[in-house]
N, C-alpha and C positions, 0 to 999 in steps of 0.2 A: 479571662480575659485576653490571658496571655496567649492561651491557645485560638482564640480569634484574631489575635494578629498576626498570630505565624502563619496560619492561614492564608492573610490578605495576602501576607510577604508570599507564599508561595505561590500564589497567582500572579503578582505584581513582578516575579523574577523573570519571567518569559521577554515581558515587554522592554523593562530594564537593560537585559542582555542585548535585545535586538535595536533599542536605540542607542547603548553604548556601542554597537557594530556599526550601527548607520555612523554615526559623528566619526568615529576614526576612518570609517571610510573615506566621507566627505571630508574630512580635513585631508587625509593624505591625500589624495586627487587635486587639492588647491594647492596646498606646500610643494608638494612632488610635480606639480604641474604634469601629470599624468595627462597623453590623450584621450579623446573621450571615444576615439577609433581604438583605444585598446583598454581602457578602462573608464568606463564613463561614471559620473559621481550617482547619486541617488536622487539628486535632487535634479538632474537631465533623465535618469527613469523615470522620473515622476512624470517629469515633461512629457517623455515621448509616452508616458499612456495615457496622458490625458489627451495626447493629441488622437493616437489611434484608438482610442476607449471600445469604439462599436465593434471596430474589425476586429479587438482583441477580444473582446467579450464574444463574438460571434465564434470565431476560435477559440474561447475557451470554453463555450457552451457542448461545441463538440466533440470537444477532448475527453469533459466531464461525462457526457452520455457514451461516447466507447468505453470507456474505464469504468464505468459502472453497469453496465453489460456484461461485459467481458468477465469483472467481479463476482457477477451474482452468477456467472456460469462457473465461476473457479469453486465457489462456495457448495456450490449442488454437488460439484466432481469431486470436490476435496474431503466435505462432508462423507460421501457414499465410500470414497478410495481408504478413507481410515478410519471407518468400519468394521469394511472387511480387513482392511489391514491389520487393525486391533485387535479383531476378536476372532480372525481364523488363523491357525498359527503357519498351520502351508500356504497361504496367499500371503502373509509377512515373508514368509522365508521363499517366495518364488517372486514378489513383484519387488518389494524394496529396492533391492539389489540393482533393479529395472528402473527404480524412478531416481534412486541415487544416480546414476546412470545420465539418464535423459538431464537432469537439471543441472548436472554436470558441463553440460553444452551450452557456447555462449548463445545466448538467445539472437544476439543479431545477425549468427550464421542462420537462425532458421528464416529468418525474415522473407529472404529471397525463395525462400521452397513454399514459405506461406503464400507470397505473391502470384505464385505460379500455379497452384491452387485454387487459390480465393481471387487473386485478380487484385488491382489498385486501387485504393479506397477503404471504407467503414467496415467490412469482414475482416479485414488485416488486421487492423489496428485492437478490434474487438478480439483477433484467434490468440493476437499478440500480447494483452492482457492476459487474459487468460492461463496461456503458457506460462506465463511468472509468477502469477499469483497463485496455483491449486496449490500447487509442491508444500507450502508452508500450513497451509489449512490440512491437506491430510496427515502429515506426520503429527502434527501437535494432535490432532484428535484422534492419530492413532495410539500415541505416547499415551494423553490422558485416558483411554481405554486400558492400556496393556498394564498400566499402574495399579491399579484397581488391587487392593490388598487382599492377598488369597482368605487369609481367616474371615472377612466378610461374606467374600462368594462361597465357599464352604459351610456357613451360616445360615444364608440363602438357599444354598442348593439342599441344607438340612429338612430345611420347612417347606420343600415341595416347589422352589423355584425355577421354573424354564430358562434355558440358554437367553431366549427372547426376555425375558421376566428381570435376569441380570444386567442385559445392555441396558434397558431399557429403565430401570429404576435405580441401579447403580452407575454402570460404564458411562451413561450418555450423561449424567451430570455431575459426575468426575471429570470428565471431559471438558466439559462447559469452560472453565478457567484457562485450560489451553486452546481451546478454540476463540474465545475473544482476547487472547492476546495475537493468535496467530492471526486474528483477522486485522489490527491496526498494523503487521507486517504488510500483509499482501494487500492491502488497499493502495502503499506507497510504491509496491513493486508496480501494481498493475497500470499505474499512473506510467511510470517507466518505461511498462512494454508499449503502452496508447505510442504514447509520447517517438520511441523508437518508432516504432511503424508508419508512426507520419512524416518523421524526417525521411522514412526512405521510399516510403509507397503510399503518400495519400497526398491529392490536393484541396484539404483540409486539415484545421484541429491547430494548434498551438505550435506541433513539432514542425508542421508542412511552413507557418508562418515567421518561425525563426529561420528556416532555411531561406528562406526569400529573402528576408533580414539580413542574410549574413553573403547572399548576393551580390546587394545594392549597398552592403556597408554600414547597415544602420545600425550599428552597433548596440543604440540603448534601447532601439523596441527588440533586438534580441533577449536584451537581459528583462526588460519588461516582462515578457515572454517568460523567461526563466521564475519572474518574483511569481508570476499567476499562475504557474506550475505548481511551487512552492507553498502560495496561498491555498492553496485548491489542496494540496497534500497534507496539509497541518487542518486545515477546518476537518476532513473527512477523517483523520487519523483522533481530533479532539471528540467527533459524535460517536466514533466507535468505543471510546476509550470510555465515555459515559454513560451508552450503554451496558459496558462491559461491565462498569459498576456499579446498575441500577439491577443489573441479572446475574453477578456473582462477587457481589458483597460480601456475601459471609464466607467466601474463601479469600480474601484479603488480607491481611493482619492490618491494624490500625497502626497509625502513625502516631509517633510522637513526639 
């Protein structure tokens, strides 16, 4: 009974924190009489969402589609790179520093180059989402493969296991918790990449809608766009967290 109540409290905590934050926000705007063009209240943002709901949902669907396509490419490339880096020492030595240097480049600086290559629109948004999300996946998969206990590998080799057998039966299962942990990070970064590209080089998407709202001083609509992006990010995070729990529950220590 105590465990059940504690579990219910854990599920309710995010909603309670959100309710407190929104209440404090609303009261602060009312008490301090903050103009809506500086900081709109949650109520004003909700009204803006209701007023422009068809437009917001249309652009949100495009942002979601671009993000998921870029994320899908990121998963494929990240897993393959992670396998190569984590299992071949020479590849690790040669490629890992290059990836670190590439990841250190501000991705906003790459968007104009991507626009030059791919043009304005969906391809640029997809490419930017991909660039931001593949690195954590590659690093985490490589870490999972590289941290396999040498004793386990020695035992399997003594039993006649090949390199492929080691990767397939030990390395990849060992890397699964790292992989799913990276998915939760990468999906949020993919949204960041998509929105960045949409604000700079697109004619659709939530980022584009927010830029249009900014140019027209429709601040509540801008915040409504931010709220939608946050909601999409949380939704996808929860989905991958659920998949992680189902697929790698054996690696998660039980909470008391």
